[in-house]
C-alpha positions as CSV (number, residue, x, y, z in Angstrom):
1,M,-7.6,2.0,-33.1
2,I,-8.6,5.3,-31.7
3,A,-12.1,6.1,-32.7
4,R,-11.7,9.8,-33.6
5,L,-9.6,12.9,-33.2
6,F,-10.9,16.1,-31.6
7,H,-10.0,19.7,-32.1
8,F,-8.7,22.3,-29.6
9,R,-9.7,25.9,-29.8
10,G,-7.4,28.5,-31.3
11,G,-3.9,27.8,-32.4
12,I,-1.8,28.9,-35.4
13,E,0.2,27.3,-38.3
14,P,3.6,29.0,-38.4
15,D,6.3,28.0,-40.9
16,P,7.7,24.8,-39.2
17,H,11.4,25.2,-40.2
18,K,12.0,21.5,-39.3
19,R,14.0,20.4,-42.3
20,E,17.0,22.6,-41.4
21,S,17.9,20.3,-38.6
22,S,16.0,17.0,-39.0
23,A,17.9,15.4,-41.9
24,A,21.1,14.4,-40.1
25,P,21.3,11.6,-37.5
26,I,22.0,12.5,-33.8
27,R,25.6,13.3,-33.3
28,P,27.6,13.1,-30.0
29,V,29.3,16.3,-28.8
30,P,33.0,16.1,-27.8
31,L,33.8,16.7,-24.2
32,P,34.2,20.4,-23.3
33,P,37.1,21.5,-21.1
34,K,34.7,21.8,-18.2
35,L,31.2,20.9,-17.4
36,I,29.0,23.3,-15.3
37,V,26.3,21.2,-13.7
38,P,23.7,23.4,-11.9
39,L,22.3,22.2,-8.6
40,I,18.9,23.7,-9.8
41,Q,17.8,22.0,-13.0
42,G,14.2,23.4,-13.1
43,S,11.7,25.6,-11.4
44,R,10.4,23.0,-8.9
45,G,13.4,22.5,-6.7
46,G,17.1,21.8,-6.5
47,A,19.8,19.5,-5.1
48,R,22.3,19.5,-2.3
49,T,25.8,18.9,-3.2
50,I,27.4,15.7,-1.7
51,V,30.9,16.2,-3.2
52,T,33.7,18.6,-2.4
53,V,36.3,20.3,-4.4
54,G,39.1,17.9,-5.5
55,D,36.9,14.8,-5.4
56,K,37.3,12.3,-8.2
57,V,33.9,11.2,-9.7
58,L,32.8,8.5,-12.2
59,K,30.3,9.0,-15.0
60,G,26.8,8.5,-13.7
61,Q,27.8,9.0,-10.0
62,C,25.3,11.0,-7.9
63,I,26.9,14.4,-7.0
64,G,23.8,16.1,-5.7
65,E,20.9,14.7,-3.7
66,A,17.4,15.9,-4.2
67,E,16.4,18.7,-1.9
68,G,12.8,19.5,-1.1
69,A,9.7,18.0,-2.4
70,G,10.3,19.0,-6.0
71,G,14.1,18.5,-6.1
72,T,15.8,16.1,-8.4
73,A,19.1,14.3,-8.1
74,I,22.0,15.3,-10.3
75,H,24.8,13.1,-11.6
76,A,28.3,13.4,-13.0
77,P,28.0,13.6,-16.8
78,T,31.5,12.1,-17.2
79,S,34.4,11.0,-15.1
80,G,36.8,13.6,-13.8
81,T,37.6,16.0,-10.9
82,V,35.4,18.5,-9.1
83,M,37.2,21.8,-9.9
84,E,34.9,24.1,-7.9
85,I,31.5,24.7,-6.5
86,D,30.4,28.2,-7.2
87,R,27.8,30.4,-8.7
88,Y,27.5,30.5,-12.5
89,P,25.0,32.2,-14.9
90,M,22.1,29.9,-15.7
91,A,20.0,29.4,-18.9
92,H,17.3,31.8,-17.8
93,P,16.0,35.1,-19.1
94,S,17.1,36.9,-15.9
95,G,20.7,35.9,-16.4
96,L,21.0,35.3,-12.6
97,A,23.7,33.0,-11.3
98,S,23.0,29.8,-9.5
99,L,25.2,27.3,-7.6
100,A,26.8,24.7,-9.8
101,I,29.3,21.9,-9.6
102,V,32.2,22.4,-12.1
103,L,33.8,19.2,-13.4
104,E,37.1,18.8,-15.3
105,P,36.7,15.8,-17.5
106,D,39.6,13.3,-17.5
107,G,38.7,12.0,-20.9
108,E,38.4,8.3,-19.7
109,E,34.6,8.2,-19.6
110,R,34.7,5.7,-16.7
111,W,31.2,4.6,-15.6
112,I,30.0,3.6,-12.3
113,T,28.8,0.0,-12.1
114,P,25.4,-0.1,-13.7
115,E,22.5,-1.6,-11.7
116,P,19.6,-2.5,-14.1
117,L,16.2,-3.2,-12.5
118,D,13.7,-5.5,-14.0
119,P,10.2,-3.9,-13.9
120,A,8.5,-7.3,-13.9
121,R,10.2,-8.4,-10.7
122,A,10.6,-5.1,-8.8
123,S,7.8,-3.5,-6.7
124,R,6.2,-0.3,-7.6
125,E,8.0,1.5,-4.8
126,E,11.4,0.2,-6.0
127,L,10.7,1.4,-9.5
128,L,9.7,4.9,-8.3
129,L,12.8,5.1,-6.1
130,R,15.0,4.2,-9.0
131,I,13.4,6.8,-11.2
132,Q,13.8,9.4,-8.5
133,A,17.4,8.4,-7.9
134,S,18.1,8.6,-11.6
135,G,17.1,12.3,-11.6
136,I,14.4,11.9,-14.3
137,V,12.2,14.9,-15.0
138,G,9.8,15.9,-17.7
139,M,11.9,16.4,-20.9
140,G,9.3,18.5,-22.7
141,G,10.4,21.7,-20.9
142,A,8.5,21.7,-17.6
143,T,11.2,19.6,-15.8
144,F,8.6,18.3,-13.2
145,P,10.1,15.3,-11.3
146,S,8.7,12.2,-13.0
147,H,8.5,10.0,-9.8
148,I,6.1,12.5,-8.3
149,K,3.9,12.6,-11.3
150,I,3.8,8.8,-11.7
151,G,3.4,8.3,-7.9
152,K,0.2,10.3,-7.7
153,E,-2.6,8.0,-6.2
154,S,-5.0,8.5,-9.1
155,R,-6.9,6.1,-11.2
156,I,-5.4,6.4,-14.7
157,D,-7.3,5.2,-17.7
158,T,-5.1,6.6,-20.6
159,L,-1.4,7.2,-20.8
160,L,-0.3,9.7,-23.4
161,I,3.2,9.9,-24.8
162,N,3.8,13.3,-26.3
163,G,5.7,13.2,-29.6
164,A,3.9,16.2,-31.2
165,E,6.9,18.6,-31.0
166,C,4.8,21.4,-32.4
167,E,7.0,24.4,-31.9
168,P,8.9,25.6,-35.0
169,W,12.6,24.8,-35.5
170,I,12.8,22.1,-32.8
171,T,13.4,18.5,-34.0
172,C,15.1,16.7,-31.1
173,D,12.1,14.6,-30.3
174,D,11.6,13.8,-34.0
175,R,15.2,12.4,-34.3
176,L,14.8,10.6,-31.0
177,M,11.7,8.8,-32.3
178,R,13.4,7.9,-35.6
179,E,16.5,6.5,-34.0
180,R,15.5,5.2,-30.6
181,A,11.9,4.2,-31.0
182,A,12.3,0.8,-29.3
183,D,13.5,2.4,-26.0
184,I,10.7,4.9,-26.1
185,V,8.1,2.2,-26.5
186,A,9.7,0.2,-23.7
187,G,9.7,3.2,-21.5
188,A,6.0,3.8,-22.3
189,K,5.2,0.3,-21.2
190,I,7.1,0.8,-17.9
191,L,5.1,4.0,-17.3
192,R,1.9,2.1,-18.0
193,H,3.0,-0.6,-15.6
194,L,3.4,2.0,-12.9
195,N,0.2,3.9,-13.4
196,G,-2.0,1.0,-14.4
197,A,-3.4,2.7,-17.6
198,R,-5.8,0.7,-19.8
199,R,-4.4,2.1,-23.0
200,V,-1.3,3.9,-24.3
201,L,-1.5,6.5,-27.0
202,V,1.5,8.2,-28.7
203,G,0.6,11.5,-30.4
204,I,2.9,12.6,-33.2
205,E,2.2,15.5,-35.6
206,D,1.6,14.3,-39.1
207,N,4.6,16.4,-40.5
208,K,6.9,13.7,-39.0
209,P,6.2,10.7,-41.3
210,E,9.6,9.0,-40.6
211,A,9.1,9.2,-36.8
212,I,5.5,7.8,-37.2
213,A,6.8,4.9,-39.2
214,A,9.7,4.1,-36.8
215,M,7.4,4.3,-33.7
216,T,4.7,2.2,-35.4
217,A,7.3,-0.5,-36.2
218,A,8.7,-0.4,-32.7
219,A,5.2,-0.7,-31.1
220,H,4.4,-3.6,-33.4
221,D,7.6,-5.4,-32.5
222,A,7.1,-4.8,-28.7
223,H,3.6,-6.0,-28.8
224,G,4.7,-9.3,-30.4
225,K,7.5,-9.8,-27.9
226,D,5.7,-9.6,-24.6
227,D,2.5,-11.0,-23.1
228,S,1.3,-7.9,-21.2
229,G,-1.6,-7.5,-23.5
230,V,-1.0,-3.7,-23.7
231,D,-0.7,-2.3,-27.1
232,V,1.0,1.1,-27.8
233,E,-1.0,2.9,-30.4
234,I,0.7,5.5,-32.6
235,V,-1.7,8.3,-33.5
236,P,-0.8,10.9,-36.2
237,I,-2.4,14.2,-35.3
238,P,-2.9,17.4,-37.4
239,T,0.0,19.8,-37.4
240,R,-1.1,22.9,-35.5
241,Y,0.7,24.9,-32.9
242,P,0.4,24.3,-29.9
243,A,-0.8,20.7,-30.3
244,G,2.1,19.6,-28.1
245,G,0.8,21.4,-25.1
246,E,-0.4,18.8,-22.5
247,K,-4.0,20.0,-22.3
248,Q,-4.2,20.5,-26.1
249,L,-2.9,17.0,-26.8
250,I,-5.3,15.5,-24.3
251,R,-8.1,17.3,-26.0
252,V,-7.1,16.1,-29.5
253,L,-6.6,12.4,-28.5
254,T,-9.3,11.9,-25.9
255,G,-11.8,14.7,-26.3
256,I,-11.3,15.6,-22.6
257,E,-11.0,19.3,-21.8
258,I,-9.1,19.9,-18.6
259,P,-10.6,22.9,-16.8
260,A,-8.5,25.7,-15.3
261,G,-7.1,24.7,-11.9
262,K,-7.4,21.0,-12.6
263,I,-4.7,18.5,-13.6
264,A,-4.9,15.7,-16.1
265,S,-4.7,12.9,-13.6
266,D,-8.0,14.2,-12.1
267,F,-9.6,13.0,-15.3
268,G,-7.8,9.7,-15.6
269,V,-5.1,10.8,-18.0
270,Q,-1.3,11.2,-17.6
271,C,1.0,12.6,-20.3
272,F,4.8,12.2,-20.6
273,N,7.2,13.4,-23.3
274,V,8.9,10.8,-25.5
275,G,12.2,11.9,-24.0
276,T,11.0,11.1,-20.5
277,A,9.8,7.6,-21.7
278,H,13.3,7.1,-23.2
279,A,15.0,8.2,-20.0
280,V,12.8,5.8,-17.9
281,C,13.8,2.9,-20.1
282,R,17.5,3.7,-19.9
283,A,17.3,4.1,-16.1
284,L,15.7,0.7,-15.5
285,A,16.9,-1.4,-18.3
286,H,20.5,-0.1,-18.3
287,G,20.9,1.6,-14.9
288,E,21.8,4.9,-16.5
289,A,21.0,8.2,-14.7
290,M,19.9,11.2,-16.7
291,I,23.3,12.8,-17.6
292,S,22.6,13.9,-21.2
293,R,19.8,14.9,-23.6
294,I,19.2,15.5,-27.3
295,V,19.5,19.2,-28.2
296,T,18.5,20.8,-31.5
297,V,21.1,23.4,-32.7
298,T,19.7,25.3,-35.7
299,G,19.3,28.7,-37.3
300,N,22.2,30.7,-38.6
301,V,24.8,27.9,-38.2
302,E,26.9,26.0,-40.6
303,R,26.1,22.5,-39.3
304,P,22.5,22.5,-37.9
305,G,21.3,19.2,-36.5
306,N,20.6,17.3,-33.3
307,Y,23.3,16.5,-30.8
308,E,23.6,14.3,-27.8
309,V,24.8,16.7,-25.2
310,L,26.1,16.1,-21.7
311,L,24.3,18.1,-19.1
312,G,26.5,21.0,-18.0
313,T,28.0,21.6,-21.5
314,P,28.4,25.4,-21.9
315,V,26.3,26.8,-24.7
316,H,29.3,28.5,-26.4
317,H,30.8,25.0,-26.9
318,L,27.8,23.8,-28.9
319,F,27.7,26.9,-31.1
320,A,31.5,26.6,-31.7
321,L,30.9,23.0,-32.8
322,C,28.1,24.0,-35.2
323,G,29.8,27.1,-36.6
324,L,28.1,30.4,-36.1
325,R,27.6,32.2,-39.4
326,P,28.2,36.0,-39.8
327,G,25.2,38.1,-39.0
328,T,24.1,36.3,-35.9
329,D,22.7,38.9,-33.6
330,R,21.3,36.9,-30.7
331,K,21.0,33.3,-29.5
332,L,17.7,31.7,-28.3
333,M,17.2,28.8,-26.0
334,G,14.0,27.0,-26.8
335,G,11.9,27.7,-29.8
336,P,10.9,31.1,-31.3
337,M,7.5,31.0,-29.7
338,M,8.2,30.1,-26.1
339,G,12.0,30.4,-25.9
340,F,14.1,33.4,-24.7
341,T,17.3,35.2,-25.6
342,L,20.3,33.9,-23.8
343,P,21.9,36.6,-21.7
344,S,25.2,34.6,-21.5
345,L,26.7,31.9,-23.7
346,D,28.5,30.6,-20.6
347,A,25.2,29.2,-19.4
348,P,25.1,25.3,-19.4
349,I,22.7,22.8,-20.9
350,T,20.3,21.5,-18.4
351,K,17.6,18.8,-18.4
352,G,15.1,21.2,-19.8
353,S,17.2,22.5,-22.7
354,N,15.8,21.2,-25.9
355,C,16.9,23.7,-28.6
356,L,19.4,26.4,-29.4
357,I,18.8,28.8,-32.2
358,A,21.3,31.3,-33.7
359,A,19.1,34.2,-34.8
360,S,19.8,36.7,-37.6
361,P,17.8,39.6,-39.1
362,E,17.2,37.5,-42.2
363,L,15.8,34.5,-40.3
364,F,14.0,36.5,-37.6
365,P,13.3,40.0,-38.9
366,P,12.9,42.7,-36.1
367,P,9.2,43.2,-35.4
368,P,7.6,46.4,-36.6
369,P,7.0,49.2,-34.1
370,E,4.3,48.4,-31.5
371,Q,0.9,50.0,-32.4
372,P,-2.1,50.8,-30.2
373,C,-4.4,47.9,-29.4
374,I,-7.8,48.3,-31.2
375,R,-9.4,45.3,-29.5
376,C,-9.9,43.5,-32.8
377,G,-10.2,40.2,-31.0
378,T,-7.7,38.4,-33.3
379,C,-5.6,37.4,-30.3
380,A,-8.6,35.9,-28.5
381,R,-9.6,33.8,-31.5
382,S,-6.0,32.3,-31.6
383,C,-5.7,31.6,-27.8
384,P,-5.8,27.8,-27.2
385,I,-6.9,28.3,-23.6
386,G,-9.9,30.6,-24.5
387,L,-8.6,33.7,-22.7
388,Q,-8.9,37.3,-23.7
389,P,-5.4,38.4,-24.3
390,F,-6.3,42.0,-25.1
391,A,-8.0,42.4,-21.7
392,L,-5.0,40.8,-20.0
393,Y,-2.8,43.3,-21.9
394,W,-4.7,46.3,-20.7
395,A,-4.8,45.1,-17.2
396,G,-1.1,44.3,-17.1
397,R,-0.1,47.6,-18.8
398,A,-2.2,49.6,-16.3
399,K,-0.8,47.5,-13.4
400,R,-4.3,46.5,-12.5
401,F,-3.2,43.1,-11.3
402,D,-6.4,42.2,-9.5
403,D,-8.2,42.6,-12.9
404,A,-5.5,40.4,-14.6
405,N,-6.2,37.7,-12.0
406,R,-9.9,38.0,-12.7
407,Y,-9.2,37.4,-16.4
408,H,-7.3,34.2,-15.4
409,L,-3.8,35.4,-16.2
410,F,-2.2,32.4,-14.6
411,D,-4.0,30.0,-17.0
412,C,-1.9,31.5,-19.8
413,I,0.7,29.0,-21.0
414,E,2.7,31.7,-22.8
415,C,2.5,29.9,-26.1
416,G,2.8,33.2,-28.0
417,C,-0.1,32.6,-30.4
418,C,-1.7,35.9,-29.5
419,A,1.5,37.9,-30.1
420,Y,2.1,36.0,-33.4
421,V,-1.3,37.1,-34.9
422,C,-1.5,40.5,-33.3
423,P,-1.9,43.1,-36.2
424,A,-0.6,45.8,-33.8
425,H,2.6,43.8,-33.2
426,I,2.2,44.1,-29.5
427,P,4.6,41.7,-27.6
428,L,1.7,40.4,-25.5
429,V,3.5,37.6,-23.8
430,D,6.1,40.1,-22.4
431,Y,3.2,42.0,-20.7
432,F,1.8,38.8,-19.3
433,R,5.2,37.7,-17.9
434,F,5.6,41.1,-16.4
435,A,2.2,40.9,-14.7
436,K,2.8,37.4,-13.5
437,S,6.2,38.4,-11.9
438,E,4.6,41.4,-10.3
439,I,1.8,39.4,-8.8
440,R,4.2,36.7,-7.6
441,A,6.3,39.4,-6.0
442,R,3.3,41.0,-4.4
443,D,2.1,37.7,-3.1
444,E,5.5,37.0,-1.6
445,E,5.5,40.4,0.1
446,D,2.0,39.7,1.4
447,K,3.1,36.3,2.6
448,A,6.2,37.8,4.4
449,A,4.0,40.5,5.9
450,S,1.5,37.9,7.1
451,Q,4.3,35.8,8.6
452,A,5.7,38.9,10.3
453,R,2.3,39.8,11.7
454,A,1.8,36.3,12.9
455,R,5.2,36.3,14.6
456,F,4.4,39.6,16.2
457,E,1.0,38.5,17.4
458,A,2.4,35.3,18.7
459,R,5.1,37.2,20.6
460,V,2.5,39.6,22.1
461,A,0.4,36.6,23.1
462,R,3.4,34.9,24.6
463,L,4.3,38.0,26.6
464,E,0.7,38.3,27.8
465,R,0.6,34.7,28.7
466,E,3.9,34.9,30.5
467,K,2.7,38.0,32.3
468,A,-0.5,36.3,33.4
469,E,1.4,33.1,34.4
470,K,3.8,35.3,36.5
471,A,0.9,37.1,38.1
472,A,-0.8,33.8,38.9
473,R,2.4,32.5,40.4
474,L,2.8,35.6,42.5
475,A,-0.8,35.5,43.6
476,A,-0.4,31.8,44.5
477,K,2.8,32.5,46.4
478,A,1.1,35.4,48.3
479,A,-1.9,33.2,49.1
480,E,0.4,30.5,50.3
481,T,2.3,33.0,52.5
482,R,-1.0,34.3,53.9
483,A,-2.2,30.8,54.6
484,S,1.1,30.0,56.3
485,L,1.0,33.2,58.4
486,A,-2.6,32.5,59.3
487,A,-1.7,29.0,60.3
488,G,1.2,30.3,62.4
489,D,-1.0,32.9,64.1
490,A,-3.6,30.3,64.9
491,A,-0.9,28.1,66.5
492,L,0.4,31.0,68.6
493,I,-3.1,31.8,69.8
494,A,-3.8,28.2,70.6
495,A,-0.6,28.0,72.6
496,A,-1.3,31.2,74.4
497,Q,-4.8,30.1,75.4
498,K,-3.4,26.8,76.6
499,N,-0.8,28.6,78.8
500,Q,-3.6,30.8,80.4
501,E,-5.6,27.7,81.5
502,P,-5.6,27.2,85.4
503,A,-3.2,24.5,86.5
């Protein structure tokens, strides 16, 4: 048993709104007329298409190879035909388009031949390659490639499985734990096998008693069935947002506080979402690539719940299935704290899409007008990172980006606690995102200028070097010519002197 729980600083307790979608079992979503599968599934990297228009593909077939260090493979969510490869709007606040493979389902759901892999008999390298080839990423929203995270050469003492799901309205992990606990526990043991952790802890907020019971039973059954000696301990934790943040969960379960600029593995801890553990199990035990995920659809809809959605399913298809009610004025992807308003309902579901919310003025009243900041410090007391949001706000508003950096702007996880408690109703996170984007743009400009300066200086140095080499060659040639002429003159003089000698 874990000895004790710890507390993280700050945090809030908003109305959870979990019951609206957590009651019904996970339901499958019918095939849409077309699937739009983006080649970029996260912020870390993308994939390179390996199919062409007109190709017939099978369900689970790789259609995009990972490109770059942070890229992940993508697979056909169903069998069908490649209709086009073109740019489509993505599920991103910017509404920018990205290259995607568009599939027309044939309705036959024909799978590729599955190739299960036994973790007990395969090498670590084989297991990591399988996870990479299956396109598995962090399912909690970060979409960081799992094979890279697991493959880090660090000594891991504690493996944490994150089932906290602290953000309001979202219940996809809750239902996953209730219905597929055995696969999650099996995936956790595979992850432990790969990183060599001494113990495995599953943190679940105590407002999910059914999930806690299901996971506890699955952990007990799994411990009795194998001889690994590794127990998976289910730990209920207090319900407080954002307890599901990686650093916050590590603090609660282990007491370790990860400093700014450091990562959990530096302190012997690794943390994975329950969805990631489930995907790892399916990839190895059943040979299934990541082609679907559980998505919560809730808010102002007739049939809220959790749905198993094929990647690439357009958002409008899901809302049509759930029945939008009158009065819906916007649609959110993600939760109300860290999500964003969708600029287009044509955007597809990706590996990081965990929730869709139909918002209405009744459910999400418009915020009161923004008032001047009075530096009351309420935002600082709620910040789980220990930042000073009011100072970041003033720096961002005044475009003093160097000051924002000094106040550790990039340590902000954009959880929204500060904006939630702000008595002046200032959308603080919007200012932070603006400042971050401006700093990134400035850094990119500085990087481009540095590269251009380096290229110019290299060109000048090359021209000077070529000029010097040319001068050296000419000087050497001249010296050679002078030496040759001198040798010829000497030979002529010697011949003349010889001719003048008396016979």
